[in-house]
C-alpha positions as CSV (number, residue, x, y, z in Angstrom):
1,M,31.5,97.0,116.6
2,A,29.7,100.4,116.4
3,V,30.7,104.2,115.7
4,V,30.7,105.9,118.9
5,E,31.3,109.6,120.1
6,R,33.1,109.8,123.6
7,Y,34.1,112.9,125.4
8,G,37.5,113.5,127.1
9,S,38.4,115.1,130.5
10,G,38.4,118.4,128.7
11,A,34.9,118.1,127.3
12,R,31.4,117.6,128.6
13,A,28.8,115.2,127.1
14,P,25.5,116.9,126.2
15,G,22.8,116.5,128.6
16,T,25.1,116.0,131.7
17,L,25.6,118.3,134.5
18,D,29.1,117.1,135.2
19,A,31.5,119.7,135.7
20,I,34.7,120.2,133.8
21,D,37.9,120.5,135.7
22,S,39.5,123.7,134.5
23,V,43.0,122.3,134.5
24,F,41.8,120.2,131.6
25,R,39.5,122.6,129.8
26,C,41.0,126.1,130.0
27,A,44.4,125.7,131.8
28,E,47.0,128.2,132.1
29,L,50.6,127.1,130.6
30,R,53.3,128.2,133.0
31,A,56.8,127.4,133.6
32,V,59.5,127.5,136.6
33,N,62.7,128.8,134.8
34,S,65.5,128.9,137.3
35,T,69.2,128.2,137.6
36,V,70.7,127.0,140.6
37,K,74.4,126.8,141.5
38,C,76.4,124.2,143.3
39,G,79.8,124.5,145.1
40,D,82.6,122.2,145.1
41,G,82.1,120.2,148.3
42,D,78.4,120.3,148.6
43,E,77.6,116.9,150.4
44,P,75.0,114.4,149.1
45,G,71.8,115.1,150.3
46,S,72.3,119.1,149.6
47,R,69.0,120.4,148.4
48,Y,68.6,123.5,146.1
49,V,65.3,125.1,145.8
50,V,64.3,125.6,142.1
51,G,61.1,127.1,142.6
52,Y,57.3,126.6,143.4
53,L,54.5,124.6,141.8
54,P,50.8,125.0,142.4
55,S,49.8,121.9,144.2
56,N,46.9,121.1,142.1
57,G,49.0,121.7,138.9
58,L,49.9,119.1,135.9
59,L,53.2,118.6,134.5
60,D,53.5,119.5,130.7
61,T,55.5,117.8,128.0
62,G,58.9,119.4,126.8
63,S,60.4,120.4,130.2
64,L,64.2,120.1,130.2
65,V,67.0,120.3,132.6
66,V,70.4,121.5,131.5
67,W,73.8,121.6,133.0
68,D,77.2,123.2,132.2
69,A,80.0,121.0,134.1
70,T,80.8,117.4,134.8
71,G,80.9,115.9,138.4
72,L,77.3,116.1,139.2
73,T,76.7,112.4,138.9
74,N,73.2,112.0,140.2
75,V,70.7,114.9,140.7
76,A,67.1,114.1,141.5
77,L,64.5,116.7,140.8
78,G,61.2,116.6,142.8
79,F,59.8,117.4,146.1
80,K,60.7,117.0,149.9
81,D,58.9,113.7,150.4
82,N,59.6,112.3,146.7
83,P,62.8,113.8,145.7
84,N,62.9,112.0,142.3
85,A,59.4,112.8,141.2
86,F,60.7,114.1,138.0
87,G,63.5,111.8,137.7
88,E,67.2,111.4,138.5
89,F,69.7,112.8,136.3
90,D,73.4,111.7,135.4
91,M,75.2,114.8,134.9
92,S,78.7,113.4,134.5
93,A,78.7,114.4,130.8
94,E,79.7,118.3,130.4
95,G,77.2,120.5,129.0
96,G,74.4,117.8,128.7
97,Q,70.5,118.1,128.8
98,A,67.6,115.9,129.7
99,I,64.2,116.7,128.1
100,M,61.4,115.4,130.3
101,D,58.8,114.2,127.7
102,I,56.5,111.3,126.8
103,H,58.3,109.2,124.5
104,T,59.2,105.8,123.3
105,P,61.2,104.2,126.1
106,G,65.1,104.1,125.0
107,A,64.4,107.0,122.4
108,S,67.3,109.0,124.0
109,S,70.0,108.6,126.8
110,H,69.3,111.9,128.2
111,S,65.4,111.7,128.5
112,V,63.4,111.1,131.4
113,E,60.3,108.9,130.6
114,F,56.8,110.1,131.7
115,G,53.5,108.1,130.5
116,I,50.0,109.3,130.5
117,T,49.2,108.5,133.8
118,D,52.2,110.5,135.1
119,M,50.8,113.6,133.1
120,D,47.3,113.3,134.9
121,E,48.8,113.1,138.4
122,R,48.6,116.2,140.1
123,F,51.7,117.6,141.9
124,W,50.2,117.0,145.4
125,S,50.0,113.3,144.6
126,Q,53.4,113.3,143.1
127,A,54.9,115.2,146.2
128,R,53.4,112.2,148.1
129,Q,50.8,114.3,150.1
130,P,47.6,112.5,151.3
131,R,45.4,115.1,149.8
132,D,45.9,118.6,147.9
133,P,47.2,121.0,150.8
134,G,46.4,124.0,148.3
135,G,48.9,126.6,147.5
136,E,52.4,125.9,146.3
137,L,55.0,123.1,146.8
138,T,58.5,123.6,146.7
139,L,60.5,122.0,143.8
140,Y,63.8,120.9,144.7
141,A,67.1,119.7,143.0
142,T,68.7,117.2,145.4
143,I,72.4,116.0,145.1
144,N,72.6,112.2,145.5
145,E,76.3,112.0,145.0
146,G,78.8,114.8,145.8
147,V,79.7,117.5,143.6
148,S,83.4,117.4,142.3
149,V,83.4,120.6,140.6
150,A,83.1,124.2,141.8
151,D,80.4,126.6,140.5
152,A,78.4,123.9,138.5
153,K,75.0,125.4,137.1
154,I,71.8,123.5,136.8
155,K,69.1,125.1,134.7
156,V,65.5,123.9,135.1
157,V,62.6,124.7,133.0
158,L,59.6,122.7,134.1
159,K,56.4,123.3,132.3
160,F,53.1,123.0,134.1
161,F,49.3,123.5,133.6
162,R,47.6,125.3,136.4
163,Q,43.6,125.9,136.6
164,G,42.5,128.9,134.8
């Protein structure tokens, strides 16, 4: 055993020329803050555009999804090629919310579990792109089971880091 000093992804060891990726060193914290409205009779597979994320961005903790009505039994949040990248939500309880956070599994019935690996995975990778396409990716809420209530609302506040 020895006393050591190690450097994380947001720091550079003295004497090295390795560049620090700015998303780890001086990233800007941003959020998509959007409400979408579902209609009675929307079929499974219906998609709602929630917002846009930078392809090279990283998910932050504490993002949340809130809904106001029962009848939305399975809604996924993600991208076109990976619709449940950020989880599937059972919205059968009225006025619920799900907090997307790093936590102990089973800590809350309305939580989506993310680990360290998920937090360091760029959005382009979570969207199942072979490489970073640059620009922005569209964030969707996808209905996996039909809507049985008119005018249900889904509020998404997805926090992310982007390169500064």
